[in-house]
FIFI-335765 format. One record per residue (C-alpha): residue number from 0; x, y negated, z. Coordinates in nm, 4 decimals, padded with zeros to 6 digits. Layout:
BEGIN
@i = NUM; x = X; y = Y; z = Z
...
//
This chain:
BEGIN
@i = 0; x = -10.1290; y = 02.6634; z = -17.8018
@i = 1; x = -10.2723; y = 02.2542; z = -17.8145
@i = 2; x = -10.0200; y = 02.0472; z = -17.8428
@i = 3; x = -10.0120; y = 01.6496; z = -17.8201
@i = 4; x = -09.9961; y = 01.6349; z = -18.1717
@i = 5; x = -10.3960; y = 01.8178; z = -18.2001
@i = 6; x = -10.5030; y = 01.5588; z = -17.9306
@i = 7; x = -10.3424; y = 01.2633; z = -18.1994
@i = 8; x = -10.5071; y = 01.4645; z = -18.5334
@i = 9; x = -10.8472; y = 01.5181; z = -18.4007
@i = 10; x = -10.8588; y = 01.1570; z = -18.1638
@i = 11; x = -10.6922; y = 00.9794; z = -18.5013
@i = 12; x = -10.4071; y = 00.7970; z = -18.3476
@i = 13; x = -10.0839; y = 00.8592; z = -18.3380
@i = 14; x = -09.9113; y = 01.0985; z = -18.0942
@i = 15; x = -09.6526; y = 00.8291; z = -17.9270
@i = 16; x = -10.0715; y = 00.7124; z = -17.8874
@i = 17; x = -10.1942; y = 01.0023; z = -17.7083
@i = 18; x = -09.8241; y = 01.0181; z = -17.4570
@i = 19; x = -09.8919; y = 00.6049; z = -17.3779
@i = 20; x = -10.2661; y = 00.7568; z = -17.2300
@i = 21; x = -10.0609; y = 01.0399; z = -17.0769
@i = 22; x = -09.8433; y = 00.7482; z = -16.8831
@i = 23; x = -10.1666; y = 00.4827; z = -16.8412
@i = 24; x = -09.9566; y = 00.2480; z = -17.0132
@i = 25; x = -10.1410; y = -00.1398; z = -16.9700
@i = 26; x = -10.0879; y = -00.1332; z = -17.3665
@i = 27; x = -10.3633; y = 00.0825; z = -17.4416
@i = 28; x = -10.7232; y = -00.0413; z = -17.4403
@i = 29; x = -11.0004; y = 00.0959; z = -17.2103
@i = 30; x = -11.2000; y = 00.2773; z = -17.5361
@i = 31; x = -10.8809; y = 00.4761; z = -17.6630
@i = 32; x = -10.7805; y = 00.5768; z = -17.3560
@i = 33; x = -11.1101; y = 00.7669; z = -17.2675
@i = 34; x = -11.1919; y = 00.8770; z = -17.6020
@i = 35; x = -10.8891; y = 01.0658; z = -17.6020
@i = 36; x = -10.9294; y = 01.1719; z = -17.1994
@i = 37; x = -11.2047; y = 01.3271; z = -17.3278
@i = 38; x = -11.0817; y = 01.5491; z = -17.6035
@i = 39; x = -10.7739; y = 01.6522; z = -17.4288
@i = 40; x = -11.0451; y = 01.7790; z = -17.1320
@i = 41; x = -11.2409; y = 01.9787; z = -17.3906
@i = 42; x = -10.9691; y = 02.1140; z = -17.5880
@i = 43; x = -10.8036; y = 02.1894; z = -17.2617
@i = 44; x = -10.4363; y = 01.9955; z = -17.3301
@i = 45; x = -10.2311; y = 01.9784; z = -17.0570
@i = 46; x = -09.9610; y = 01.7496; z = -17.0524
@i = 47; x = -09.6466; y = 01.8577; z = -16.9214
@i = 48; x = -09.6233; y = 01.6799; z = -16.5604
@i = 49; x = -09.2919; y = 01.7582; z = -16.4847
@i = 50; x = -09.0956; y = 01.6074; z = -16.8265
@i = 51; x = -09.3021; y = 01.3050; z = -16.7563
@i = 52; x = -09.2165; y = 01.2478; z = -16.4084
@i = 53; x = -08.8204; y = 01.3100; z = -16.5623
@i = 54; x = -08.8147; y = 01.0718; z = -16.8289
@i = 55; x = -09.0300; y = 00.8434; z = -16.5995
@i = 56; x = -08.8395; y = 00.9025; z = -16.2838
@i = 57; x = -09.2169; y = 00.8874; z = -16.1190
@i = 58; x = -09.3711; y = 01.1861; z = -15.9874
@i = 59; x = -09.7188; y = 01.0014; z = -16.0497
@i = 60; x = -09.8284; y = 01.1054; z = -15.7380
@i = 61; x = -10.0154; y = 00.9124; z = -15.3700
@i = 62; x = -09.9263; y = 00.9999; z = -15.0424
@i = 63; x = -10.2611; y = 01.0391; z = -14.8125
@i = 64; x = -10.1368; y = 00.9600; z = -14.4447
@i = 65; x = -10.4146; y = 01.0593; z = -14.1669
@i = 66; x = -10.2886; y = 01.0176; z = -13.7899
@i = 67; x = -10.6000; y = 01.3385; z = -13.7314
@i = 68; x = -10.5048; y = 01.7216; z = -13.6915
@i = 69; x = -10.5815; y = 01.9455; z = -13.9178
@i = 70; x = -10.9297; y = 02.0655; z = -13.7455
@i = 71; x = -11.0590; y = 01.7022; z = -13.7109
@i = 72; x = -10.9693; y = 01.6290; z = -14.0708
@i = 73; x = -11.1964; y = 01.9477; z = -14.1863
@i = 74; x = -11.4802; y = 01.8778; z = -13.9901
@i = 75; x = -11.5254; y = 01.4803; z = -14.0929
@i = 76; x = -11.7128; y = 01.3893; z = -14.3351
@i = 77; x = -11.4854; y = 01.0067; z = -14.3625
@i = 78; x = -11.1998; y = 01.2499; z = -14.4826
@i = 79; x = -11.3434; y = 01.4471; z = -14.7507
@i = 80; x = -11.5152; y = 01.1108; z = -14.8438
@i = 81; x = -11.2524; y = 00.9307; z = -14.8496
@i = 82; x = -11.0020; y = 01.1363; z = -15.0572
@i = 83; x = -11.2965; y = 01.1956; z = -15.3352
@i = 84; x = -11.2518; y = 00.8421; z = -15.3621
@i = 85; x = -10.9177; y = 00.8144; z = -15.3696
@i = 86; x = -10.8931; y = 01.1261; z = -15.5765
@i = 87; x = -11.1333; y = 01.0274; z = -15.8368
@i = 88; x = -10.9322; y = 00.6229; z = -15.9028
@i = 89; x = -10.6295; y = 00.8118; z = -15.9125
@i = 90; x = -10.7284; y = 01.0387; z = -16.1775
@i = 91; x = -10.8359; y = 00.7930; z = -16.3674
@i = 92; x = -10.4893; y = 00.6431; z = -16.3956
@i = 93; x = -10.3137; y = 00.9691; z = -16.3955
@i = 94; x = -10.2249; y = 01.0238; z = -16.0804
@i = 95; x = -10.2649; y = 01.3217; z = -15.8201
@i = 96; x = -10.3008; y = 01.2926; z = -15.4329
@i = 97; x = -10.1342; y = 01.5219; z = -15.1838
@i = 98; x = -10.1775; y = 01.4902; z = -14.8203
@i = 99; x = -10.0047; y = 01.4750; z = -14.4673
@i = 100; x = -10.1751; y = 01.5031; z = -14.1154
@i = 101; x = -09.9973; y = 01.5446; z = -13.8076
@i = 102; x = -10.1158; y = 01.3627; z = -13.4585
@i = 103; x = -09.7815; y = 01.3392; z = -13.3756
@i = 104; x = -09.6140; y = 00.9399; z = -13.4483
@i = 105; x = -09.2566; y = 01.1271; z = -13.4974
@i = 106; x = -09.3423; y = 01.4481; z = -13.6998
@i = 107; x = -09.5948; y = 01.1958; z = -13.9593
@i = 108; x = -09.3115; y = 00.9800; z = -13.9600
@i = 109; x = -09.0805; y = 01.2578; z = -14.0734
@i = 110; x = -09.2877; y = 01.3636; z = -14.3333
@i = 111; x = -09.3093; y = 01.0641; z = -14.4962
@i = 112; x = -08.9340; y = 01.0056; z = -14.5368
@i = 113; x = -08.9320; y = 01.3355; z = -14.6879
@i = 114; x = -09.1563; y = 01.2624; z = -14.9180
@i = 115; x = -08.9868; y = 00.9783; z = -15.0147
@i = 116; x = -08.6865; y = 01.0914; z = -14.9861
@i = 117; x = -08.7716; y = 01.3812; z = -15.2092
@i = 118; x = -08.8855; y = 01.1457; z = -15.4382
@i = 119; x = -09.3073; y = 01.3203; z = -15.4436
@i = 120; x = -09.4418; y = 01.0230; z = -15.4024
@i = 121; x = -09.4543; y = 00.6820; z = -15.5570
@i = 122; x = -09.6610; y = 00.5436; z = -15.2822
@i = 123; x = -09.8992; y = 00.6214; z = -14.9669
@i = 124; x = -10.2567; y = 00.5303; z = -14.8094
@i = 125; x = -10.2620; y = 00.5427; z = -14.4663
@i = 126; x = -10.6068; y = 00.6666; z = -14.3451
@i = 127; x = -10.5705; y = 00.5130; z = -14.0233
@i = 128; x = -10.4224; y = 00.1279; z = -13.8390
@i = 129; x = -10.3000; y = 00.1738; z = -13.5280
@i = 130; x = -10.0887; y = -00.1124; z = -13.2739
@i = 131; x = -09.7077; y = 00.0224; z = -13.2864
@i = 132; x = -09.7575; y = 00.2684; z = -13.5808
@i = 133; x = -09.4227; y = 00.3477; z = -13.7146
@i = 134; x = -09.4997; y = 00.4448; z = -14.0495
@i = 135; x = -09.6299; y = 00.1420; z = -14.1354
@i = 136; x = -09.2910; y = -00.0536; z = -13.9550
@i = 137; x = -09.0733; y = 00.2398; z = -14.1776
@i = 138; x = -09.2833; y = 00.1846; z = -14.5125
@i = 139; x = -09.2182; y = -00.2058; z = -14.4426
@i = 140; x = -08.8775; y = -00.1442; z = -14.4289
@i = 141; x = -08.8220; y = -00.0080; z = -14.6452
@i = 142; x = -08.9985; y = -00.1686; z = -14.9414
@i = 143; x = -09.2120; y = 00.1375; z = -14.9907
@i = 144; x = -09.5517; y = 00.0777; z = -15.1605
@i = 145; x = -09.8237; y = 00.1709; z = -14.9013
@i = 146; x = -10.1898; y = 00.0562; z = -14.8342
@i = 147; x = -10.4181; y = 00.0818; z = -14.5322
@i = 148; x = -10.7752; y = 00.1642; z = -14.5089
@i = 149; x = -10.8336; y = -00.0199; z = -14.2123
@i = 150; x = -10.7476; y = -00.3457; z = -14.0112
@i = 151; x = -10.4546; y = -00.5641; z = -14.0322
@i = 152; x = -10.3569; y = -00.5651; z = -13.7601
@i = 153; x = -10.0260; y = -00.6885; z = -13.7960
@i = 154; x = -10.1167; y = -00.9876; z = -14.0046
@i = 155; x = -09.8956; y = -00.9492; z = -14.2502
@i = 156; x = -09.9285; y = -01.1408; z = -14.6064
@i = 157; x = -09.6995; y = -00.8097; z = -14.7111
@i = 158; x = -09.9539; y = -00.5652; z = -14.7050
@i = 159; x = -10.3143; y = -00.4429; z = -14.8418
@i = 160; x = -10.5634; y = -00.3473; z = -14.6577
@i = 161; x = -10.8763; y = -00.2606; z = -14.7454
@i = 162; x = -11.1942; y = -00.2115; z = -14.4336
@i = 163; x = -11.5117; y = -00.3073; z = -14.3523
@i = 164; x = -11.6155; y = -00.5643; z = -14.1318
@i = 165; x = -11.6491; y = -00.3333; z = -13.7966
@i = 166; x = -11.7037; y = -00.6146; z = -13.5536
@i = 167; x = -11.9937; y = -00.6978; z = -13.7554
@i = 168; x = -12.1064; y = -00.3826; z = -13.8473
@i = 169; x = -12.1518; y = -00.2783; z = -13.4615
@i = 170; x = -12.3458; y = -00.5609; z = -13.3900
@i = 171; x = -12.5608; y = -00.5351; z = -13.6509
@i = 172; x = -12.6315; y = -00.1530; z = -13.5626
@i = 173; x = -12.7084; y = -00.2860; z = -13.1754
@i = 174; x = -12.9041; y = -00.6022; z = -13.2708
@i = 175; x = -13.1374; y = -00.3071; z = -13.4779
@i = 176; x = -13.1500; y = -00.1139; z = -13.1382
@i = 177; x = -13.2354; y = -00.4591; z = -12.9073
@i = 178; x = -13.4788; y = -00.5149; z = -13.1410
@i = 179; x = -13.6722; y = -00.2469; z = -13.1130
@i = 180; x = -13.6994; y = -00.2571; z = -12.7787
@i = 181; x = -13.3739; y = -00.0365; z = -12.6604
@i = 182; x = -13.1925; y = -00.2780; z = -12.3557
@i = 183; x = -13.0328; y = -00.0026; z = -12.1712
@i = 184; x = -12.7605; y = 00.1247; z = -12.4495
@i = 185; x = -12.4243; y = 00.3326; z = -12.4060
@i = 186; x = -12.1646; y = 00.3298; z = -12.6034
@i = 187; x = -11.9305; y = 00.6545; z = -12.6341
@i = 188; x = -11.6005; y = 00.6765; z = -12.7452
@i = 189; x = -11.3604; y = 00.9233; z = -12.7619
@i = 190; x = -10.9592; y = 00.7585; z = -12.9231
@i = 191; x = -10.9601; y = 00.3640; z = -12.8290
@i = 192; x = -10.5762; y = 00.3823; z = -12.9957
@i = 193; x = -10.7254; y = 00.2893; z = -13.3023
@i = 194; x = -10.8273; y = -00.0089; z = -13.4769
@i = 195; x = -11.1125; y = 00.0412; z = -13.5986
@i = 196; x = -11.2581; y = 00.2148; z = -13.2218
@i = 197; x = -11.2048; y = -00.1527; z = -13.1246
@i = 198; x = -11.3846; y = -00.3548; z = -13.3082
@i = 199; x = -11.6439; y = -00.1721; z = -13.3013
@i = 200; x = -11.6856; y = -00.1881; z = -12.9288
@i = 201; x = -11.6392; y = -00.5203; z = -12.9939
@i = 202; x = -11.8669; y = -00.5526; z = -13.1822
@i = 203; x = -12.1323; y = -00.3670; z = -12.9318
@i = 204; x = -12.0232; y = -00.6160; z = -12.6767
@i = 205; x = -12.0729; y = -00.9026; z = -12.8009
@i = 206; x = -12.4761; y = -00.7955; z = -12.9564
@i = 207; x = -12.5901; y = -00.7315; z = -12.5180
@i = 208; x = -12.4339; y = -01.0314; z = -12.3970
@i = 209; x = -12.5788; y = -01.2658; z = -12.6998
@i = 210; x = -12.9144; y = -01.0835; z = -12.6027
@i = 211; x = -12.8451; y = -01.1608; z = -12.2174
@i = 212; x = -12.7819; y = -00.7988; z = -12.1853
@i = 213; x = -12.4861; y = -00.6989; z = -11.9230
@i = 214; x = -12.2442; y = -00.4214; z = -12.1060
@i = 215; x = -12.0730; y = -00.3726; z = -11.7630
@i = 216; x = -12.0218; y = 00.0232; z = -11.7602
@i = 217; x = -12.1896; y = 00.0298; z = -12.0981
@i = 218; x = -11.8428; y = 00.1885; z = -12.2638
@i = 219; x = -11.8587; y = 00.5473; z = -12.1589
@i = 220; x = -11.5141; y = 00.6956; z = -12.3148
@i = 221; x = -11.4785; y = 01.0384; z = -12.3224
@i = 222; x = -11.1319; y = 01.1293; z = -12.3951
@i = 223; x = -11.0317; y = 00.9249; z = -12.0610
@i = 224; x = -11.3322; y = 01.2132; z = -11.9040
@i = 225; x = -11.1883; y = 01.5295; z = -11.7883
@i = 226; x = -11.5832; y = 01.6560; z = -11.7834
@i = 227; x = -11.6793; y = 01.8126; z = -12.0733
@i = 228; x = -11.9406; y = 01.6177; z = -12.3465
@i = 229; x = -12.2304; y = 01.7645; z = -12.2007
@i = 230; x = -12.1266; y = 01.7898; z = -11.7940
@i = 231; x = -12.0571; y = 01.3625; z = -11.9046
@i = 232; x = -12.3864; y = 01.3157; z = -12.0008
@i = 233; x = -12.5694; y = 01.4415; z = -11.8146
@i = 234; x = -12.4024; y = 01.2891; z = -11.4833
@i = 235; x = -12.4353; y = 00.9751; z = -11.7163
@i = 236; x = -12.8875; y = 01.1068; z = -11.7401
@i = 237; x = -12.8585; y = 01.1898; z = -11.3753
@i = 238; x = -12.7075; y = 00.8387; z = -11.2795
@i = 239; x = -12.9294; y = 00.6291; z = -11.4597
@i = 240; x = -13.0954; y = 00.7466; z = -11.8160
@i = 241; x = -12.9577; y = 00.5169; z = -12.0805
@i = 242; x = -13.2600; y = 00.4208; z = -12.3551
@i = 243; x = -13.0258; y = 00.4336; z = -12.6248
@i = 244; x = -12.7072; y = 00.6163; z = -12.6934
@i = 245; x = -12.4308; y = 00.4694; z = -13.0332
@i = 246; x = -12.1485; y = 00.6391; z = -13.1016
@i = 247; x = -11.8498; y = 00.5652; z = -13.2600
@i = 248; x = -11.8398; y = 00.7973; z = -13.5212
@i = 249; x = -12.0278; y = 01.1246; z = -13.7003
@i = 250; x = -11.9073; y = 01.3515; z = -13.5789
@i = 251; x = -11.8514; y = 01.2808; z = -13.2188
@i = 252; x = -12.2942; y = 01.1583; z = -13.2496
@i = 253; x = -12.2760; y = 01.5618; z = -13.3614
@i = 254; x = -12.1362; y = 01.6799; z = -13.0519
@i = 255; x = -12.3675; y = 01.4394; z = -12.8049
@i = 256; x = -12.7051; y = 01.5653; z = -12.9488
@i = 257; x = -12.5887; y = 01.8928; z = -12.9894
@i = 258; x = -12.5767; y = 01.8237; z = -12.5184
@i = 259; x = -12.8615; y = 01.6197; z = -12.5310
@i = 260; x = -13.0825; y = 01.9527; z = -12.6909
@i = 261; x = -12.8715; y = 02.1527; z = -12.4778
@i = 262; x = -12.9697; y = 01.9154; z = -12.1599
@i = 263; x = -13.3584; y = 01.9292; z = -12.3058
@i = 264; x = -13.3430; y = 01.6261; z = -12.3962
@i = 265; x = -13.5481; y = 01.4824; z = -12.6850
@i = 266; x = -13.4280; y = 01.2238; z = -12.9532
@i = 267; x = -13.5818; y = 00.9804; z = -12.9943
@i = 268; x = -13.8275; y = 01.0485; z = -12.7148
@i = 269; x = -13.6441; y = 01.0170; z = -12.4243
@i = 270; x = -13.3135; y = 00.8990; z = -12.5289
@i = 271; x = -13.2479; y = 00.7504; z = -12.9214
@i = 272; x = -12.9331; y = 00.8049; z = -13.0872
@i = 273; x = -12.7295; y = 00.5724; z = -13.3457
@i = 274; x = -12.4046; y = 00.6225; z = -13.5137
@i = 275; x = -12.1422; y = 00.4876; z = -13.7899
@i = 276; x = -12.0519; y = 00.6430; z = -14.1186
@i = 277; x = -12.3485; y = 00.7754; z = -14.2695
@i = 278; x = -12.2941; y = 01.2149; z = -14.4440
@i = 279; x = -12.4326; y = 01.5148; z = -14.4660
@i = 280; x = -12.4274; y = 01.5831; z = -14.1146
@i = 281; x = -12.6203; y = 01.2954; z = -14.0338
@i = 282; x = -12.8561; y = 01.2965; z = -14.2757
@i = 283; x = -12.9532; y = 01.6532; z = -14.2021
@i = 284; x = -12.9262; y = 01.6210; z = -13.8440
@i = 285; x = -13.2014; y = 01.7116; z = -13.5667
@i = 286; x = -13.3836; y = 01.4338; z = -13.6143
@i = 287; x = -13.1971; y = 01.2774; z = -13.8852
@i = 288; x = -12.9818; y = 00.9948; z = -13.7427
@i = 289; x = -13.0114; y = 00.5617; z = -13.7536
@i = 290; x = -12.6141; y = 00.5188; z = -13.9574
@i = 291; x = -12.3844; y = 00.2158; z = -14.0366
@i = 292; x = -12.3404; y = 00.3687; z = -14.4237
@i = 293; x = -11.9256; y = 00.2550; z = -14.3897
@i = 294; x = -11.9194; y = 00.3747; z = -14.7652
@i = 295; x = -11.6167; y = 00.5711; z = -14.7424
@i = 296; x = -11.5780; y = 00.6687; z = -15.0902
@i = 297; x = -11.5692; y = 00.2855; z = -15.1477
@i = 298; x = -11.2926; y = 00.2906; z = -14.9750
@i = 299; x = -11.1296; y = 00.5237; z = -15.0999
@i = 300; x = -11.1623; y = 00.4228; z = -15.4074
@i = 301; x = -11.0571; y = 00.0638; z = -15.3875
@i = 302; x = -10.7641; y = 00.2015; z = -15.2277
@i = 303; x = -10.6673; y = 00.3885; z = -15.4982
@i = 304; x = -10.6781; y = 00.1463; z = -15.7185
@i = 305; x = -10.4955; y = -00.1061; z = -15.5128
@i = 306; x = -10.1739; y = 00.1344; z = -15.4493
@i = 307; x = -10.1656; y = 00.1971; z = -15.8507
@i = 308; x = -10.1243; y = -00.1823; z = -15.9000
@i = 309; x = -09.9300; y = -00.2048; z = -15.6115
@i = 310; x = -09.6991; y = 00.0410; z = -15.7946
@i = 311; x = -09.6813; y = -00.1417; z = -16.1304
@i = 312; x = -09.6864; y = -00.4706; z = -16.0184
@i = 313; x = -09.4873; y = -00.5014; z = -15.6788
@i = 314; x = -09.5170; y = -00.8726; z = -15.6704
@i = 315; x = -09.9006; y = -00.8176; z = -15.7075
@i = 316; x = -10.0929; y = -01.0318; z = -15.4414
@i = 317; x = -10.1191; y = -00.8955; z = -15.1104
@i = 318; x = -10.4731; y = -00.8866; z = -15.0027
@i = 319; x = -10.7356; y = -00.7988; z = -14.7536
@i = 320; x = -11.0461; y = -00.6312; z = -14.8776
@i = 321; x = -11.2973; y = -00.5895; z = -14.7044
@i = 322; x = -11.6609; y = -00.2966; z = -14.7922
@i = 323; x = -12.0398; y = -00.4385; z = -14.6974
@i = 324; x = -12.1266; y = -00.2182; z = -14.4800
@i = 325; x = -12.5350; y = -00.1162; z = -14.4458
@i = 326; x = -12.7441; y = -00.0154; z = -14.2303
@i = 327; x = -12.9880; y = 00.3352; z = -14.2485
@i = 328; x = -13.2465; y = 00.3504; z = -14.0419
@i = 329; x = -13.4316; y = 00.6954; z = -13.9323
@i = 330; x = -13.6056; y = 00.8992; z = -13.6475
@i = 331; x = -13.3093; y = 00.8821; z = -13.3752
@i = 332; x = -13.4414; y = 00.5332; z = -13.3484
@i = 333; x = -13.7691; y = 00.5455; z = -13.3801
@i = 334; x = -13.9821; y = 00.5461; z = -12.9918
@i = 335; x = -14.2784; y = 00.6945; z = -13.1771
@i = 336; x = -14.3207; y = 00.9367; z = -13.4621
@i = 337; x = -14.6467; y = 00.9883; z = -13.6249
@i = 338; x = -14.6440; y = 01.2925; z = -13.8378
@i = 339; x = -14.2759; y = 01.1694; z = -13.9945
@i = 340; x = -14.1041; y = 01.5044; z = -14.1244
@i = 341; x = -13.9554; y = 01.3631; z = -14.4766
@i = 342; x = -13.6489; y = 01.1877; z = -14.3202
@i = 343; x = -13.7287; y = 00.9332; z = -14.5734
@i = 344; x = -13.4679; y = 00.6128; z = -14.4893
@i = 345; x = -13.5200; y = 00.2362; z = -14.4654
@i = 346; x = -13.2223; y = 00.0516; z = -14.5328
//
């Protein structure tokens, strides 16, 4: 069986140095950590995590909290991309991740309390931000380390928030549509509970207002409508076909373009479509969708690095971190499509 001494011998360091690398000790240089970890991987050495946890009284695990049902988590590429970014950051520091997800506030709070009481996690990353959230209130109350991927809607100075400027992102996307000649633009949303929804709606309305276009009746909340999405869109088209439809995220966008296909509405010849969060879901849609790339992997990596730094330095300066966005323009918003089938992107 491969031991810590074998790793030390091959790396040309002491066993205690290998132990410190496993614990991601600040006193070990980045070059030494990289060298030792590479050898550990090459010879298949796996540290005894349980023993390490007993000695340090840490779990070396970060809890990911999702305010969504498991079906939505599996379907939405945003969650998998963020999770990948978090996992990469945590793995570099010797941490693993554990995910809890539910749509019910009470159940989610109960699970968070259980994870804390059983010492299964050292900190949390919340993948949402909403008002009157009992999980955030509880974590603040007991002073337990956490980072939010979302907006600091509480205006607190004792939390770390990693987000995009969603108001500006939606405003920029809407301005692009207006610049391309679209004036009757509708925005379809399916959840107005979260801060990201409010911000994107605000940015959309602001851009229309600055362009001299009325935003009245331009927001369609499919969650507040009893009609199936296909029927809702059919009725919208019948009442006065919009020139463009902007959706809140890529999953809703996929549902919308599917409904348009069933209604024999062509994109972009009849209606242009655009959305937020670029992924394979938007890149390989038919036609490929114009999107705001919010860089979810970078959101996750930043949040992962911040939560581990917060665990190690509880008194560190709390801050709001903004990850830039970028528009990727594809065929779904082009009024004319001369023999284009390569899906070239313009950022």
